[in-house]
NUGUFI-836682 format. One record per residue: residue number from 1; x, y, z of N, C-alpha, C in turn. Coordinates in steps of 0.05 Angstrom, whole numbers. Atoms other than C-alpha are relative to their C-alpha. Example, Ala and Ser with C-alpha at 12.3 -4.5 7.8 and 13.67 -1.06 7.14 Angstrom:
# residues 2
SITE  num     n_x     n_y     n_z    ca_x    ca_y    ca_z     c_x     c_y     c_z
SITE    1      18     -24       0     246     -90     156      18      24       0
SITE    2     -16     -24      -1     273     -21     143     -15      22      14
END
This chain:
# residues 68
SITE  num     n_x     n_y     n_z    ca_x    ca_y    ca_z     c_x     c_y     c_z
SITE    1     -27     -11      13     152      90      64      23     -22      18
SITE    2     -29      14       4     215      38      48      20      -2      20
SITE    3     -15      -3     -27     250      25     119      33      12     -13
SITE    4     -29      -3       9     335      37     104       7      15     -11
SITE    5     -22     -26      25     335     102      58     -15      22      27
SITE    6      -6     -23       2     348     169      88     -25      16       1
SITE    7      20     -17      -2     289     213     116       1      27      -5
SITE    8     -12     -33      13     324     270      92       6      -2     -24
SITE    9       9      -8      31     329     251      22     -13      -2      -9
SITE   10      14     -15       3     309     299     -20     -23     -15     -24
SITE   11      30      11      17     268     254     -66     -25     -17      23
SITE   12      27      12     -28     236     213       6      -9      27      11
SITE   13      34     -25     -21     211     279      30     -15      -3     -21
SITE   14      22     -12      31     177     294     -34     -21     -26       0
SITE   15      17      33      -8     145     223     -37      -5      10      21
SITE   16      13     -13     -20     128     237      34     -22      13      -1
SITE   17      16     -21     -11      92     296      34     -14      -4     -34
SITE   18      15      19      24      59     266     -44     -31      -8      25
SITE   19      17      14     -18      28     219       4     -12      -4      17
SITE   20      25     -12     -25       6     249      67     -26      14     -16
SITE   21      18     -20      33     -29     301       4     -18     -11     -14
SITE   22      12      16       4     -65     237     -20     -14     -15      20
SITE   23       6      25     -17     -83     193      36     -16      22      23
SITE   24      18      -2      -6    -101     256      71     -32       8     -25
SITE   25      24       4       6    -156     270      22     -28      -7       4
SITE   26      32      11      -1    -240     264      31      -6     -13     -16
SITE   27      25      21      19    -253     234     -32       8     -26      -1
SITE   28     -15      30       0    -198     173     -19      -9     -12      23
SITE   29      -1      21     -30    -195     115      33      27     -14       8
SITE   30     -23      21      -2    -149      80      46      -4     -24      23
SITE   31      -2      31     -21    -151       6      72      13     -17      -7
SITE   32      -9      30      -1    -101     -35      91      -9     -23      11
SITE   33       8      28       1     -87    -106     103     -31     -19      -8
SITE   34      16      20      -7    -134    -139      76       1     -12     -27
SITE   35     -19      20       5    -133    -206      40     -16       0     -28
SITE   36      12       8      21    -132    -213     -35       0     -26      -9
SITE   37      -2      19      22    -146    -276     -72     -20     -25      25
SITE   38      11      19     -21    -170    -348     -26       5      -8      27
SITE   39      22     -19      -5    -200    -323      27       2      19      -6
SITE   40     -15     -26       9    -211    -258      10     -16      15     -15
SITE   41      27     -13      17    -244    -203     -34      21     -15     -28
SITE   42      -6       4      17    -234    -225     -99      21       5     -20
SITE   43     -21     -29       9    -174    -183    -154     -34       9     -27
SITE   44      30      -6      24    -254    -185    -202      -8      19      26
SITE   45       6      -7     -20    -283    -166    -128       9      40       0
SITE   46     -20     -40      -3    -228     -97    -126       0      16     -17
SITE   47       1     -27      13    -236     -79    -189     -25      18      -5
SITE   48      25      -2      -8    -305     -77    -193     -17      23      35
SITE   49       7     -16     -22    -311     -39    -126      11      24      10
SITE   50     -27     -16     -13    -245       8    -121       0      19     -34
SITE   51     -12     -24      17    -223      65    -176      32     -14     -12
SITE   52     -42      10       3    -149      39    -162      -4     -23      22
SITE   53      -6       9     -19    -121     -12    -123      29     -10      -4
SITE   54     -25      -1      16     -48      -6    -113      10     -17      34
SITE   55     -16      14     -14     -23     -72     -86      28     -10       8
SITE   56     -21      11      -8      37     -87     -38      14     -24       7
SITE   57     -30      29     -13      80    -148     -41      19       3       9
SITE   58     -30      -1     -25     138    -122     -10     -16      -6      29
SITE   59       7      23     -29      94    -142      50     -10     -28      -5
SITE   60      -3      24       5      73    -200      29      27     -24       0
SITE   61     -28      21     -13     148    -229      15      10       9      23
SITE   62     -18      -8     -27     174    -192      83     -19     -36      15
SITE   63       7      20      -8     117    -240     108      10     -25       2
SITE   64     -13      25      15     138    -303      74      31      -5       7
SITE   65     -25      -1     -14     209    -297      99       1      -2      14
SITE   66      -8       1     -22     200    -291     168     -21     -31      15
SITE   67      15      22     -11     163    -354     163      18     -24      10
SITE   68     -13      20      -1     205    -415     190       5     -16     -28
END
């Protein structure tokens, strides 16, 4: 969940509930910290292996901003 948003906000609470439902479904798998690109899994490979891929560009941007 995004930092800095009040957890008591109605839309955030709804989003958290929906995300929990998806992540707890035994038909799905969550894989975090997967590197896409060189080195790592190519975008083509990820499309061939998985039904859906949801990239987290914000995490990548946060890491880039933290570098000196």
